[in-house]
C-alpha positions in Angstrom: 0.0 0.0 0.0 2.8 2.4 0.8 4.3 1.7 -2.7 1.0 2.9 -4.2 1.3 6.1 -2.1 4.8 6.7 -3.3 3.7 6.2 -6.9 1.0 8.8 -6.4 3.6 11.2 -5.1 1.2 13.1 -3.0 4.1 14.8 -1.3 4.5 16.3 2.2 1.6 16.7 4.5 -1.0 15.2 2.2 1.1 12.1 1.8 1.4 11.7 5.5 -2.3 12.2 5.9 -3.0 9.5 3.3 -0.6 7.1 4.9 -2.3 7.8 8.3 -5.7 7.1 6.8 -4.5 3.8 5.3 -2.9 2.7 8.6 -6.1 3.6 10.4 -8.2 1.6 8.0 -5.8 -1.4 8.4 -6.1 -1.2 12.2 -9.9 -1.1 12.0 -10.0 -4.1 9.7 -7.7 -6.0 12.0 -9.9 -5.1 15.0 -12.9 -6.3 13.1 -11.2 -9.7 12.4 -10.4 -10.1 16.1 -14.0 -9.4 17.0 -15.2 -11.9 14.5 -13.0 -14.6 16.1 -14.3 -13.7 19.6 -17.9 -13.9 18.4 -17.2 -17.3 16.9 -15.8 -18.5 20.2 -18.9 -17.2 22.0 -21.2 -18.9 19.5 -19.4 -22.3 20.1 -19.6 -21.8 23.8 -23.4 -21.1 23.6 -23.9 -24.2 21.5 -22.0 -26.4 23.9 -24.1 -25.0 26.8 -27.3 -25.5 24.9 -26.4 -29.1 24.1 -25.4 -29.7 27.7 -28.8 -28.4 28.8 -30.7 -30.6 26.4 -28.7 -33.8 27.3 -29.0 -33.2 31.0 -32.7 -32.6 30.7 -33.2 -35.8 28.7 -31.1 -37.6 31.3 -33.4 -36.4 34.0 -36.4 -37.8 32.1 -34.7 -41.1 31.3 -33.4 -41.6 34.8 -36.8 -40.6 36.2 -38.4 -43.4 34.2 -35.7 -45.9 35.0 -36.1 -45.1 38.7 -39.7 -46.1 38.4 -38.6 -49.5 37.0 -35.7 -50.0 39.4 -35.8 -52.9 41.7 -36.1 -51.2 45.1 -38.3 -51.9 48.0 -41.5 -50.2 47.5 -40.8 -47.8 50.4 -37.7 -46.4 48.6 -38.8 -46.2 45.0 -40.4 -42.8 45.1 -37.6 -41.0 47.0 -34.9 -42.5 44.8 -36.7 -41.6 41.6 -37.3 -38.0 42.9 -33.7 -37.5 44.0 -32.2 -38.6 40.6 -34.6 -36.6 38.6 -34.0 -33.5 40.8 -30.3 -33.7 40.4 -30.5 -33.9 36.6 -33.1 -31.1 36.5 -30.9 -28.8 38.6 -28.0 -29.5 36.3 -30.2 -28.7 33.2 -31.4 -25.5 34.8 -27.8 -24.5 35.6 -26.8 -25.2 31.9 -29.7 -23.2 30.5 -29.0 -20.3 33.0 -25.4 -20.2 31.9 -26.5 -20.2 28.3 -29.0 -17.3 28.9 -26.4 -15.2 30.7 -23.9 -15.9 27.9 -26.3 -14.7 25.3 -27.7 -11.8 27.2 -24.3 -10.5 28.2 -23.1 -10.1 24.7 -24.1 -6.5 24.0 -23.7 -4.9 20.5 -22.0 -6.7 17.7 -18.6 -5.3 16.8 -18.8 -2.8 19.7 -15.1 -2.1 19.8 -14.8 -1.5 16.0 -17.8 0.8 16.0 -16.4 2.7 19.0 -13.1 3.2 17.3 -14.7 4.3 14.0 -16.8 6.8 16.0 -13.6 8.2 17.6 -12.0 8.4 14.1 -15.0 10.3 12.8 -14.8 12.8 15.6 -11.1 13.2 15.3 -11.2 13.9 11.5 -14.3 16.1 11.8 -12.8 18.5 14.3 -10.7 21.4 12.9 -7.2 21.6 14.2 
């Protein structure tokens, strides 16, 4: 890119301004790439938590049914079934709660890039 600027031979201050603009644009594109990677990581984490919630919820259901069929003395069947189902249900609620907080805590997309572009806009719009 600087070779292109040299070929244009803008000279002096205008050349420095053009080079500063090019560097600023490169920085903003790099920041956008970093934010895209971070968003991809957050998406994968959210999907993992969603899968964990579904699996644990299904386990609670299956174990609840199996507890009904378990060979226990009649006196212990209901408490054992309830305990196993409760443990799995609590784990499922935890997973979905973590998923909800992960999704809700995200904020704006590309917040840092937009903030930096806003700073650039105010910087270039003020007269020095």
